[in-house]
Biotite code that builds the C-alpha atoms (Angstrom):
import biotite.structure as struc

atoms = struc.array([
    struc.Atom([30.951, -7.163, 10.419], chain_id="A", res_id=1, res_name="UNK", atom_name="CA", element="C"),
    struc.Atom([27.419, -6.370, 11.545], chain_id="A", res_id=2, res_name="UNK", atom_name="CA", element="C"),
    struc.Atom([24.352, -5.637, 9.465], chain_id="A", res_id=3, res_name="UNK", atom_name="CA", element="C"),
    struc.Atom([23.857, -1.869, 9.620], chain_id="A", res_id=4, res_name="UNK", atom_name="CA", element="C"),
    struc.Atom([21.227, -1.597, 6.905], chain_id="A", res_id=5, res_name="UNK", atom_name="CA", element="C"),
    struc.Atom([18.200, 0.426, 7.851], chain_id="A", res_id=6, res_name="UNK", atom_name="CA", element="C"),
    struc.Atom([14.680, 1.048, 6.593], chain_id="A", res_id=7, res_name="UNK", atom_name="CA", element="C"),
    struc.Atom([12.960, 4.361, 7.273], chain_id="A", res_id=8, res_name="UNK", atom_name="CA", element="C"),
    struc.Atom([9.203, 4.848, 7.157], chain_id="A", res_id=9, res_name="UNK", atom_name="CA", element="C"),
    struc.Atom([7.204, 7.756, 8.529], chain_id="A", res_id=10, res_name="UNK", atom_name="CA", element="C"),
    struc.Atom([10.347, 9.276, 10.078], chain_id="A", res_id=11, res_name="UNK", atom_name="CA", element="C"),
    struc.Atom([11.050, 6.069, 12.028], chain_id="A", res_id=12, res_name="UNK", atom_name="CA", element="C"),
    struc.Atom([14.230, 4.149, 11.241], chain_id="A", res_id=13, res_name="UNK", atom_name="CA", element="C"),
    struc.Atom([14.365, 0.386, 11.676], chain_id="A", res_id=14, res_name="UNK", atom_name="CA", element="C"),
    struc.Atom([17.456, -1.828, 11.711], chain_id="A", res_id=15, res_name="UNK", atom_name="CA", element="C"),
    struc.Atom([16.947, -4.547, 9.132], chain_id="A", res_id=16, res_name="UNK", atom_name="CA", element="C"),
    struc.Atom([18.896, -7.065, 11.216], chain_id="A", res_id=17, res_name="UNK", atom_name="CA", element="C"),
    struc.Atom([16.211, -6.797, 13.897], chain_id="A", res_id=18, res_name="UNK", atom_name="CA", element="C"),
    struc.Atom([13.388, -7.697, 11.512], chain_id="A", res_id=19, res_name="UNK", atom_name="CA", element="C"),
    struc.Atom([12.080, -11.234, 11.261], chain_id="A", res_id=20, res_name="UNK", atom_name="CA", element="C"),
    struc.Atom([13.747, -13.461, 8.653], chain_id="A", res_id=21, res_name="UNK", atom_name="CA", element="C"),
    struc.Atom([10.745, -12.926, 6.386], chain_id="A", res_id=22, res_name="UNK", atom_name="CA", element="C"),
    struc.Atom([10.964, -9.162, 6.936], chain_id="A", res_id=23, res_name="UNK", atom_name="CA", element="C"),
    struc.Atom([14.661, -9.226, 6.044], chain_id="A", res_id=24, res_name="UNK", atom_name="CA", element="C"),
    struc.Atom([13.869, -11.210, 2.903], chain_id="A", res_id=25, res_name="UNK", atom_name="CA", element="C"),
    struc.Atom([11.191, -8.714, 1.885], chain_id="A", res_id=26, res_name="UNK", atom_name="CA", element="C"),
    struc.Atom([13.632, -5.858, 2.506], chain_id="A", res_id=27, res_name="UNK", atom_name="CA", element="C"),
    struc.Atom([16.239, -7.556, 0.296], chain_id="A", res_id=28, res_name="UNK", atom_name="CA", element="C"),
    struc.Atom([13.708, -7.982, -2.505], chain_id="A", res_id=29, res_name="UNK", atom_name="CA", element="C"),
    struc.Atom([12.701, -4.324, -2.100], chain_id="A", res_id=30, res_name="UNK", atom_name="CA", element="C"),
    struc.Atom([16.338, -3.241, -2.435], chain_id="A", res_id=31, res_name="UNK", atom_name="CA", element="C"),
    struc.Atom([16.717, -5.391, -5.556], chain_id="A", res_id=32, res_name="UNK", atom_name="CA", element="C"),
    struc.Atom([13.485, -4.004, -7.031], chain_id="A", res_id=33, res_name="UNK", atom_name="CA", element="C"),
    struc.Atom([14.596, -0.411, -6.434], chain_id="A", res_id=34, res_name="UNK", atom_name="CA", element="C"),
    struc.Atom([17.912, -1.191, -8.136], chain_id="A", res_id=35, res_name="UNK", atom_name="CA", element="C"),
    struc.Atom([16.031, -2.616, -11.142], chain_id="A", res_id=36, res_name="UNK", atom_name="CA", element="C"),
    struc.Atom([13.928, 0.577, -11.347], chain_id="A", res_id=37, res_name="UNK", atom_name="CA", element="C"),
    struc.Atom([17.090, 2.708, -11.333], chain_id="A", res_id=38, res_name="UNK", atom_name="CA", element="C"),
    struc.Atom([18.639, 0.532, -14.052], chain_id="A", res_id=39, res_name="UNK", atom_name="CA", element="C"),
    struc.Atom([15.450, 0.675, -16.121], chain_id="A", res_id=40, res_name="UNK", atom_name="CA", element="C"),
    struc.Atom([15.350, 4.462, -15.784], chain_id="A", res_id=41, res_name="UNK", atom_name="CA", element="C"),
    struc.Atom([18.934, 4.676, -17.024], chain_id="A", res_id=42, res_name="UNK", atom_name="CA", element="C"),
    struc.Atom([18.160, 2.290, -19.894], chain_id="A", res_id=43, res_name="UNK", atom_name="CA", element="C"),
    struc.Atom([15.165, 4.438, -20.848], chain_id="A", res_id=44, res_name="UNK", atom_name="CA", element="C"),
    struc.Atom([17.244, 7.625, -20.810], chain_id="A", res_id=45, res_name="UNK", atom_name="CA", element="C"),
    struc.Atom([19.909, 5.966, -22.973], chain_id="A", res_id=46, res_name="UNK", atom_name="CA", element="C"),
    struc.Atom([17.298, 4.662, -25.411], chain_id="A", res_id=47, res_name="UNK", atom_name="CA", element="C"),
    struc.Atom([15.678, 8.090, -25.703], chain_id="A", res_id=48, res_name="UNK", atom_name="CA", element="C"),
    struc.Atom([19.060, 9.709, -26.357], chain_id="A", res_id=49, res_name="UNK", atom_name="CA", element="C"),
    struc.Atom([19.804, 7.054, -28.967], chain_id="A", res_id=50, res_name="UNK", atom_name="CA", element="C"),
    struc.Atom([16.499, 7.659, -30.742], chain_id="A", res_id=51, res_name="UNK", atom_name="CA", element="C"),
    struc.Atom([17.127, 11.405, -30.851], chain_id="A", res_id=52, res_name="UNK", atom_name="CA", element="C"),
    struc.Atom([20.628, 10.877, -32.241], chain_id="A", res_id=53, res_name="UNK", atom_name="CA", element="C"),
    struc.Atom([19.497, 8.293, -34.784], chain_id="A", res_id=54, res_name="UNK", atom_name="CA", element="C"),
    struc.Atom([16.629, 10.461, -36.026], chain_id="A", res_id=55, res_name="UNK", atom_name="CA", element="C"),
    struc.Atom([19.003, 13.398, -36.371], chain_id="A", res_id=56, res_name="UNK", atom_name="CA", element="C"),
    struc.Atom([21.512, 11.290, -38.275], chain_id="A", res_id=57, res_name="UNK", atom_name="CA", element="C"),
    struc.Atom([18.819, 9.795, -40.525], chain_id="A", res_id=58, res_name="UNK", atom_name="CA", element="C"),
    struc.Atom([17.510, 13.273, -41.327], chain_id="A", res_id=59, res_name="UNK", atom_name="CA", element="C"),
    struc.Atom([20.916, 14.063, -42.871], chain_id="A", res_id=60, res_name="UNK", atom_name="CA", element="C"),
    struc.Atom([20.391, 11.254, -45.355], chain_id="A", res_id=61, res_name="UNK", atom_name="CA", element="C"),
    struc.Atom([16.897, 12.190, -46.521], chain_id="A", res_id=62, res_name="UNK", atom_name="CA", element="C"),
    struc.Atom([16.697, 13.707, -49.976], chain_id="A", res_id=63, res_name="UNK", atom_name="CA", element="C"),
    struc.Atom([15.672, 17.323, -50.144], chain_id="A", res_id=64, res_name="UNK", atom_name="CA", element="C"),
    struc.Atom([11.949, 17.628, -50.589], chain_id="A", res_id=65, res_name="UNK", atom_name="CA", element="C"),
    struc.Atom([11.656, 19.565, -53.826], chain_id="A", res_id=66, res_name="UNK", atom_name="CA", element="C"),
    struc.Atom([8.260, 20.856, -54.821], chain_id="A", res_id=67, res_name="UNK", atom_name="CA", element="C"),
])
C-alpha cells in the first residue's frame, strides 16, 4: 500500500510521500490540527444547541411575572 496523500497549495498538488521526513511530519500535524478544528466546531454547535434547549426548558419553569 503506497502513500497517496496529497497537499495542494496555489493550484499545485504535492505528494506527501515525496516530502522530506520533516515535511511529512508537519503535514501529519496539520492534518491532526484540522481534525481538532472540525471537532471543536462540532462541539461548539452542540453546546450552542444545548444552551438554546436548556434556556427554553428553564423558561417553562419560571413563575409568571405578575405586575
